[in-house]
Chimera marker file (.cmm) of the C-alpha trace (Angstrom):
<marker_set name="trace">
<marker id="1" x="10.257" y="4.970" z="17.933" r="1" g="1" b="0" radius="0.5"/>
<marker id="2" x="9.676" y="3.884" z="14.207" r="1" g="1" b="0" radius="0.5"/>
<marker id="3" x="6.818" y="5.504" z="11.906" r="1" g="1" b="0" radius="0.5"/>
<marker id="4" x="4.967" y="3.458" z="9.572" r="1" g="1" b="0" radius="0.5"/>
<marker id="5" x="2.979" y="4.803" z="6.697" r="1" g="1" b="0" radius="0.5"/>
<marker id="6" x="0.625" y="2.559" z="6.334" r="1" g="1" b="0" radius="0.5"/>
<marker id="7" x="-1.981" y="0.681" z="9.515" r="1" g="1" b="0" radius="0.5"/>
<marker id="8" x="-1.080" y="-3.112" z="9.633" r="1" g="1" b="0" radius="0.5"/>
<marker id="9" x="-3.875" y="-5.544" z="10.554" r="1" g="1" b="0" radius="0.5"/>
<marker id="10" x="-3.399" y="-8.639" z="12.589" r="1" g="1" b="0" radius="0.5"/>
<marker id="11" x="-4.759" y="-11.880" z="10.240" r="1" g="1" b="0" radius="0.5"/>
<marker id="12" x="-4.447" y="-15.097" z="9.954" r="1" g="1" b="0" radius="0.5"/>
<marker id="13" x="-4.745" y="-16.029" z="6.299" r="1" g="1" b="0" radius="0.5"/>
<marker id="14" x="-2.491" y="-18.800" z="4.344" r="1" g="1" b="0" radius="0.5"/>
<marker id="15" x="0.161" y="-17.470" z="1.360" r="1" g="1" b="0" radius="0.5"/>
<marker id="16" x="2.378" y="-19.265" z="-0.914" r="1" g="1" b="0" radius="0.5"/>
<marker id="17" x="4.996" y="-17.500" z="-2.593" r="1" g="1" b="0" radius="0.5"/>
<marker id="18" x="7.061" y="-18.013" z="-5.655" r="1" g="1" b="0" radius="0.5"/>
<marker id="19" x="10.850" y="-17.211" z="-6.851" r="1" g="1" b="0" radius="0.5"/>
<marker id="20" x="14.197" y="-18.382" z="-6.420" r="1" g="1" b="0" radius="0.5"/>
<marker id="21" x="12.410" y="-19.932" z="-2.916" r="1" g="1" b="0" radius="0.5"/>
<marker id="22" x="9.069" y="-20.919" z="-2.908" r="1" g="1" b="0" radius="0.5"/>
<marker id="23" x="7.022" y="-22.364" z="-0.504" r="1" g="1" b="0" radius="0.5"/>
<marker id="24" x="3.961" y="-21.626" z="1.789" r="1" g="1" b="0" radius="0.5"/>
<marker id="25" x="2.777" y="-19.947" z="4.800" r="1" g="1" b="0" radius="0.5"/>
<marker id="26" x="0.930" y="-17.680" z="7.405" r="1" g="1" b="0" radius="0.5"/>
<marker id="27" x="0.380" y="-14.129" z="6.597" r="1" g="1" b="0" radius="0.5"/>
<marker id="28" x="0.404" y="-12.570" z="9.988" r="1" g="1" b="0" radius="0.5"/>
<marker id="29" x="-0.328" y="-8.815" z="9.797" r="1" g="1" b="0" radius="0.5"/>
<marker id="30" x="-1.279" y="-7.208" z="6.510" r="1" g="1" b="0" radius="0.5"/>
<marker id="31" x="-0.868" y="-3.400" z="5.018" r="1" g="1" b="0" radius="0.5"/>
<marker id="32" x="-1.588" y="-2.233" z="2.163" r="1" g="1" b="0" radius="0.5"/>
<marker id="33" x="1.920" y="-2.133" z="1.199" r="1" g="1" b="0" radius="0.5"/>
<marker id="34" x="3.428" y="-5.202" z="2.645" r="1" g="1" b="0" radius="0.5"/>
<marker id="35" x="2.546" y="-8.307" z="4.805" r="1" g="1" b="0" radius="0.5"/>
<marker id="36" x="5.092" y="-10.716" z="7.556" r="1" g="1" b="0" radius="0.5"/>
<marker id="37" x="4.253" y="-13.485" z="6.831" r="1" g="1" b="0" radius="0.5"/>
<marker id="38" x="5.420" y="-16.963" z="8.933" r="1" g="1" b="0" radius="0.5"/>
<marker id="39" x="6.899" y="-20.248" z="6.990" r="1" g="1" b="0" radius="0.5"/>
<marker id="40" x="9.243" y="-23.027" z="7.656" r="1" g="1" b="0" radius="0.5"/>
<marker id="41" x="10.968" y="-22.062" z="4.160" r="1" g="1" b="0" radius="0.5"/>
<marker id="42" x="14.013" y="-19.976" z="4.835" r="1" g="1" b="0" radius="0.5"/>
<marker id="43" x="14.203" y="-16.035" z="2.811" r="1" g="1" b="0" radius="0.5"/>
<marker id="44" x="16.307" y="-13.366" z="2.739" r="1" g="1" b="0" radius="0.5"/>
<marker id="45" x="16.731" y="-10.351" z="2.129" r="1" g="1" b="0" radius="0.5"/>
<marker id="46" x="16.059" y="-9.204" z="-1.249" r="1" g="1" b="0" radius="0.5"/>
<marker id="47" x="14.020" y="-12.266" z="-2.417" r="1" g="1" b="0" radius="0.5"/>
<marker id="48" x="12.030" y="-11.440" z="-4.995" r="1" g="1" b="0" radius="0.5"/>
<marker id="49" x="8.780" y="-13.027" z="-4.781" r="1" g="1" b="0" radius="0.5"/>
<marker id="50" x="5.125" y="-13.266" z="-6.069" r="1" g="1" b="0" radius="0.5"/>
<marker id="51" x="2.402" y="-13.620" z="-3.666" r="1" g="1" b="0" radius="0.5"/>
<marker id="52" x="-0.958" y="-15.285" z="-3.449" r="1" g="1" b="0" radius="0.5"/>
<marker id="53" x="-3.223" y="-14.573" z="0.048" r="1" g="1" b="0" radius="0.5"/>
<marker id="54" x="-5.873" y="-16.966" z="0.717" r="1" g="1" b="0" radius="0.5"/>
<marker id="55" x="-8.672" y="-14.234" z="1.904" r="1" g="1" b="0" radius="0.5"/>
<marker id="56" x="-11.595" y="-16.181" z="3.344" r="1" g="1" b="0" radius="0.5"/>
<marker id="57" x="-13.023" y="-17.022" z="0.014" r="1" g="1" b="0" radius="0.5"/>
<marker id="58" x="-10.787" y="-15.178" z="-2.239" r="1" g="1" b="0" radius="0.5"/>
<marker id="59" x="-7.750" y="-14.944" z="-3.305" r="1" g="1" b="0" radius="0.5"/>
<marker id="60" x="-5.361" y="-12.146" z="-3.813" r="1" g="1" b="0" radius="0.5"/>
<marker id="61" x="-1.930" y="-11.676" z="-6.205" r="1" g="1" b="0" radius="0.5"/>
<marker id="62" x="1.021" y="-9.521" z="-5.826" r="1" g="1" b="0" radius="0.5"/>
<marker id="63" x="2.774" y="-9.617" z="-9.400" r="1" g="1" b="0" radius="0.5"/>
<marker id="64" x="5.992" y="-8.507" z="-7.911" r="1" g="1" b="0" radius="0.5"/>
<marker id="65" x="6.646" y="-8.472" z="-3.995" r="1" g="1" b="0" radius="0.5"/>
<marker id="66" x="10.700" y="-8.102" z="-1.964" r="1" g="1" b="0" radius="0.5"/>
<marker id="67" x="11.636" y="-9.608" z="1.038" r="1" g="1" b="0" radius="0.5"/>
<marker id="68" x="13.073" y="-6.284" z="3.570" r="1" g="1" b="0" radius="0.5"/>
<marker id="69" x="13.549" y="-8.079" z="6.805" r="1" g="1" b="0" radius="0.5"/>
<marker id="70" x="13.965" y="-12.021" z="7.631" r="1" g="1" b="0" radius="0.5"/>
<marker id="71" x="14.431" y="-13.863" z="11.066" r="1" g="1" b="0" radius="0.5"/>
<marker id="72" x="14.390" y="-17.248" z="12.475" r="1" g="1" b="0" radius="0.5"/>
<marker id="73" x="10.714" y="-18.287" z="10.899" r="1" g="1" b="0" radius="0.5"/>
<marker id="74" x="9.139" y="-15.146" z="9.819" r="1" g="1" b="0" radius="0.5"/>
<marker id="75" x="9.886" y="-12.570" z="7.285" r="1" g="1" b="0" radius="0.5"/>
<marker id="76" x="8.238" y="-9.507" z="5.632" r="1" g="1" b="0" radius="0.5"/>
<marker id="77" x="7.785" y="-8.284" z="2.112" r="1" g="1" b="0" radius="0.5"/>
<marker id="78" x="6.951" y="-5.199" z="0.821" r="1" g="1" b="0" radius="0.5"/>
<marker id="79" x="4.220" y="-5.466" z="-2.566" r="1" g="1" b="0" radius="0.5"/>
<marker id="80" x="5.886" y="-3.194" z="-5.365" r="1" g="1" b="0" radius="0.5"/>
<marker id="81" x="3.516" y="-4.451" z="-8.294" r="1" g="1" b="0" radius="0.5"/>
<marker id="82" x="0.183" y="-5.655" z="-7.949" r="1" g="1" b="0" radius="0.5"/>
<marker id="83" x="-2.464" y="-5.140" z="-10.852" r="1" g="1" b="0" radius="0.5"/>
<marker id="84" x="-5.567" y="-2.454" z="-9.958" r="1" g="1" b="0" radius="0.5"/>
<marker id="85" x="-7.807" y="-4.690" z="-9.364" r="1" g="1" b="0" radius="0.5"/>
<marker id="86" x="-5.822" y="-6.710" z="-6.653" r="1" g="1" b="0" radius="0.5"/>
<marker id="87" x="-4.691" y="-3.591" z="-5.062" r="1" g="1" b="0" radius="0.5"/>
<marker id="88" x="-8.784" y="-2.415" z="-4.982" r="1" g="1" b="0" radius="0.5"/>
<marker id="89" x="-9.105" y="-6.063" z="-3.784" r="1" g="1" b="0" radius="0.5"/>
<marker id="90" x="-6.613" y="-5.628" z="-1.056" r="1" g="1" b="0" radius="0.5"/>
<marker id="91" x="-7.826" y="-1.984" z="0.426" r="1" g="1" b="0" radius="0.5"/>
<marker id="92" x="-10.984" y="-3.353" z="0.178" r="1" g="1" b="0" radius="0.5"/>
<marker id="93" x="-10.278" y="-6.667" z="2.590" r="1" g="1" b="0" radius="0.5"/>
<marker id="94" x="-8.193" y="-3.816" z="5.193" r="1" g="1" b="0" radius="0.5"/>
<marker id="95" x="-11.791" y="-1.893" z="4.958" r="1" g="1" b="0" radius="0.5"/>
<marker id="96" x="-13.337" y="-4.634" z="7.030" r="1" g="1" b="0" radius="0.5"/>
<marker id="97" x="-10.765" y="-3.452" z="10.191" r="1" g="1" b="0" radius="0.5"/>
<marker id="98" x="-11.002" y="-0.058" z="10.179" r="1" g="1" b="0" radius="0.5"/>
<marker id="99" x="-13.115" y="2.833" z="10.387" r="1" g="1" b="0" radius="0.5"/>
<marker id="100" x="-11.481" y="4.772" z="8.456" r="1" g="1" b="0" radius="0.5"/>
<marker id="101" x="-11.087" y="4.344" z="4.799" r="1" g="1" b="0" radius="0.5"/>
<marker id="102" x="-8.109" y="2.746" z="3.815" r="1" g="1" b="0" radius="0.5"/>
<marker id="103" x="-5.148" y="4.949" z="2.307" r="1" g="1" b="0" radius="0.5"/>
<marker id="104" x="-6.433" y="8.099" z="3.515" r="1" g="1" b="0" radius="0.5"/>
<marker id="105" x="-5.427" y="10.711" z="6.240" r="1" g="1" b="0" radius="0.5"/>
<marker id="106" x="-6.842" y="11.222" z="9.210" r="1" g="1" b="0" radius="0.5"/>
<marker id="107" x="-7.086" y="14.330" z="11.489" r="1" g="1" b="0" radius="0.5"/>
<marker id="108" x="-7.206" y="13.788" z="15.601" r="1" g="1" b="0" radius="0.5"/>
<marker id="109" x="-9.394" y="16.343" z="17.243" r="1" g="1" b="0" radius="0.5"/>
<marker id="110" x="-6.058" y="17.436" z="18.659" r="1" g="1" b="0" radius="0.5"/>
<marker id="111" x="-4.805" y="18.338" z="15.529" r="1" g="1" b="0" radius="0.5"/>
<marker id="112" x="-7.565" y="20.455" z="14.422" r="1" g="1" b="0" radius="0.5"/>
<marker id="113" x="-7.229" y="22.741" z="17.128" r="1" g="1" b="0" radius="0.5"/>
<link id1="1" id2="2" r="1" g="1" b="0" radius="0.2"/>
<link id1="2" id2="3" r="1" g="1" b="0" radius="0.2"/>
<link id1="3" id2="4" r="1" g="1" b="0" radius="0.2"/>
<link id1="4" id2="5" r="1" g="1" b="0" radius="0.2"/>
<link id1="5" id2="6" r="1" g="1" b="0" radius="0.2"/>
<link id1="6" id2="7" r="1" g="1" b="0" radius="0.2"/>
<link id1="7" id2="8" r="1" g="1" b="0" radius="0.2"/>
<link id1="8" id2="9" r="1" g="1" b="0" radius="0.2"/>
<link id1="9" id2="10" r="1" g="1" b="0" radius="0.2"/>
<link id1="10" id2="11" r="1" g="1" b="0" radius="0.2"/>
<link id1="11" id2="12" r="1" g="1" b="0" radius="0.2"/>
<link id1="12" id2="13" r="1" g="1" b="0" radius="0.2"/>
<link id1="13" id2="14" r="1" g="1" b="0" radius="0.2"/>
<link id1="14" id2="15" r="1" g="1" b="0" radius="0.2"/>
<link id1="15" id2="16" r="1" g="1" b="0" radius="0.2"/>
<link id1="16" id2="17" r="1" g="1" b="0" radius="0.2"/>
<link id1="17" id2="18" r="1" g="1" b="0" radius="0.2"/>
<link id1="18" id2="19" r="1" g="1" b="0" radius="0.2"/>
<link id1="19" id2="20" r="1" g="1" b="0" radius="0.2"/>
<link id1="20" id2="21" r="1" g="1" b="0" radius="0.2"/>
<link id1="21" id2="22" r="1" g="1" b="0" radius="0.2"/>
<link id1="22" id2="23" r="1" g="1" b="0" radius="0.2"/>
<link id1="23" id2="24" r="1" g="1" b="0" radius="0.2"/>
<link id1="24" id2="25" r="1" g="1" b="0" radius="0.2"/>
<link id1="25" id2="26" r="1" g="1" b="0" radius="0.2"/>
<link id1="26" id2="27" r="1" g="1" b="0" radius="0.2"/>
<link id1="27" id2="28" r="1" g="1" b="0" radius="0.2"/>
<link id1="28" id2="29" r="1" g="1" b="0" radius="0.2"/>
<link id1="29" id2="30" r="1" g="1" b="0" radius="0.2"/>
<link id1="30" id2="31" r="1" g="1" b="0" radius="0.2"/>
<link id1="31" id2="32" r="1" g="1" b="0" radius="0.2"/>
<link id1="32" id2="33" r="1" g="1" b="0" radius="0.2"/>
<link id1="33" id2="34" r="1" g="1" b="0" radius="0.2"/>
<link id1="34" id2="35" r="1" g="1" b="0" radius="0.2"/>
<link id1="35" id2="36" r="1" g="1" b="0" radius="0.2"/>
<link id1="36" id2="37" r="1" g="1" b="0" radius="0.2"/>
<link id1="37" id2="38" r="1" g="1" b="0" radius="0.2"/>
<link id1="38" id2="39" r="1" g="1" b="0" radius="0.2"/>
<link id1="39" id2="40" r="1" g="1" b="0" radius="0.2"/>
<link id1="40" id2="41" r="1" g="1" b="0" radius="0.2"/>
<link id1="41" id2="42" r="1" g="1" b="0" radius="0.2"/>
<link id1="42" id2="43" r="1" g="1" b="0" radius="0.2"/>
<link id1="43" id2="44" r="1" g="1" b="0" radius="0.2"/>
<link id1="44" id2="45" r="1" g="1" b="0" radius="0.2"/>
<link id1="45" id2="46" r="1" g="1" b="0" radius="0.2"/>
<link id1="46" id2="47" r="1" g="1" b="0" radius="0.2"/>
<link id1="47" id2="48" r="1" g="1" b="0" radius="0.2"/>
<link id1="48" id2="49" r="1" g="1" b="0" radius="0.2"/>
<link id1="49" id2="50" r="1" g="1" b="0" radius="0.2"/>
<link id1="50" id2="51" r="1" g="1" b="0" radius="0.2"/>
<link id1="51" id2="52" r="1" g="1" b="0" radius="0.2"/>
<link id1="52" id2="53" r="1" g="1" b="0" radius="0.2"/>
<link id1="53" id2="54" r="1" g="1" b="0" radius="0.2"/>
<link id1="54" id2="55" r="1" g="1" b="0" radius="0.2"/>
<link id1="55" id2="56" r="1" g="1" b="0" radius="0.2"/>
<link id1="56" id2="57" r="1" g="1" b="0" radius="0.2"/>
<link id1="57" id2="58" r="1" g="1" b="0" radius="0.2"/>
<link id1="58" id2="59" r="1" g="1" b="0" radius="0.2"/>
<link id1="59" id2="60" r="1" g="1" b="0" radius="0.2"/>
<link id1="60" id2="61" r="1" g="1" b="0" radius="0.2"/>
<link id1="61" id2="62" r="1" g="1" b="0" radius="0.2"/>
<link id1="62" id2="63" r="1" g="1" b="0" radius="0.2"/>
<link id1="63" id2="64" r="1" g="1" b="0" radius="0.2"/>
<link id1="64" id2="65" r="1" g="1" b="0" radius="0.2"/>
<link id1="65" id2="66" r="1" g="1" b="0" radius="0.2"/>
<link id1="66" id2="67" r="1" g="1" b="0" radius="0.2"/>
<link id1="67" id2="68" r="1" g="1" b="0" radius="0.2"/>
<link id1="68" id2="69" r="1" g="1" b="0" radius="0.2"/>
<link id1="69" id2="70" r="1" g="1" b="0" radius="0.2"/>
<link id1="70" id2="71" r="1" g="1" b="0" radius="0.2"/>
<link id1="71" id2="72" r="1" g="1" b="0" radius="0.2"/>
<link id1="72" id2="73" r="1" g="1" b="0" radius="0.2"/>
<link id1="73" id2="74" r="1" g="1" b="0" radius="0.2"/>
<link id1="74" id2="75" r="1" g="1" b="0" radius="0.2"/>
<link id1="75" id2="76" r="1" g="1" b="0" radius="0.2"/>
<link id1="76" id2="77" r="1" g="1" b="0" radius="0.2"/>
<link id1="77" id2="78" r="1" g="1" b="0" radius="0.2"/>
<link id1="78" id2="79" r="1" g="1" b="0" radius="0.2"/>
<link id1="79" id2="80" r="1" g="1" b="0" radius="0.2"/>
<link id1="80" id2="81" r="1" g="1" b="0" radius="0.2"/>
<link id1="81" id2="82" r="1" g="1" b="0" radius="0.2"/>
<link id1="82" id2="83" r="1" g="1" b="0" radius="0.2"/>
<link id1="83" id2="84" r="1" g="1" b="0" radius="0.2"/>
<link id1="84" id2="85" r="1" g="1" b="0" radius="0.2"/>
<link id1="85" id2="86" r="1" g="1" b="0" radius="0.2"/>
<link id1="86" id2="87" r="1" g="1" b="0" radius="0.2"/>
<link id1="87" id2="88" r="1" g="1" b="0" radius="0.2"/>
<link id1="88" id2="89" r="1" g="1" b="0" radius="0.2"/>
<link id1="89" id2="90" r="1" g="1" b="0" radius="0.2"/>
<link id1="90" id2="91" r="1" g="1" b="0" radius="0.2"/>
<link id1="91" id2="92" r="1" g="1" b="0" radius="0.2"/>
<link id1="92" id2="93" r="1" g="1" b="0" radius="0.2"/>
<link id1="93" id2="94" r="1" g="1" b="0" radius="0.2"/>
<link id1="94" id2="95" r="1" g="1" b="0" radius="0.2"/>
<link id1="95" id2="96" r="1" g="1" b="0" radius="0.2"/>
<link id1="96" id2="97" r="1" g="1" b="0" radius="0.2"/>
<link id1="97" id2="98" r="1" g="1" b="0" radius="0.2"/>
<link id1="98" id2="99" r="1" g="1" b="0" radius="0.2"/>
<link id1="99" id2="100" r="1" g="1" b="0" radius="0.2"/>
<link id1="100" id2="101" r="1" g="1" b="0" radius="0.2"/>
<link id1="101" id2="102" r="1" g="1" b="0" radius="0.2"/>
<link id1="102" id2="103" r="1" g="1" b="0" radius="0.2"/>
<link id1="103" id2="104" r="1" g="1" b="0" radius="0.2"/>
<link id1="104" id2="105" r="1" g="1" b="0" radius="0.2"/>
<link id1="105" id2="106" r="1" g="1" b="0" radius="0.2"/>
<link id1="106" id2="107" r="1" g="1" b="0" radius="0.2"/>
<link id1="107" id2="108" r="1" g="1" b="0" radius="0.2"/>
<link id1="108" id2="109" r="1" g="1" b="0" radius="0.2"/>
<link id1="109" id2="110" r="1" g="1" b="0" radius="0.2"/>
<link id1="110" id2="111" r="1" g="1" b="0" radius="0.2"/>
<link id1="111" id2="112" r="1" g="1" b="0" radius="0.2"/>
<link id1="112" id2="113" r="1" g="1" b="0" radius="0.2"/>
</marker_set>
């Protein structure tokens, strides 16, 4: 079973991406380090893009992301470079979904004993 560094949160947010291929899609899950996008634009593993995500009245911009996987009409991107204010905006948005501050380690009661 795969263990992820960052928790993913299900969302439905419009997004635009620009690079060798450009287009739009729908972010269907997001984490502090990346997201999964549903789009009719065919993307390939290794493609580099800039990305803009509509955060419900606000826009989040990623300066550089790489496609880590692609299948049918979905692909996953890793956010490689993002301005610090954009990173803070993403962290704040993700905090809306979590009871633990995003990016902080959690310790369960079983781990304490």
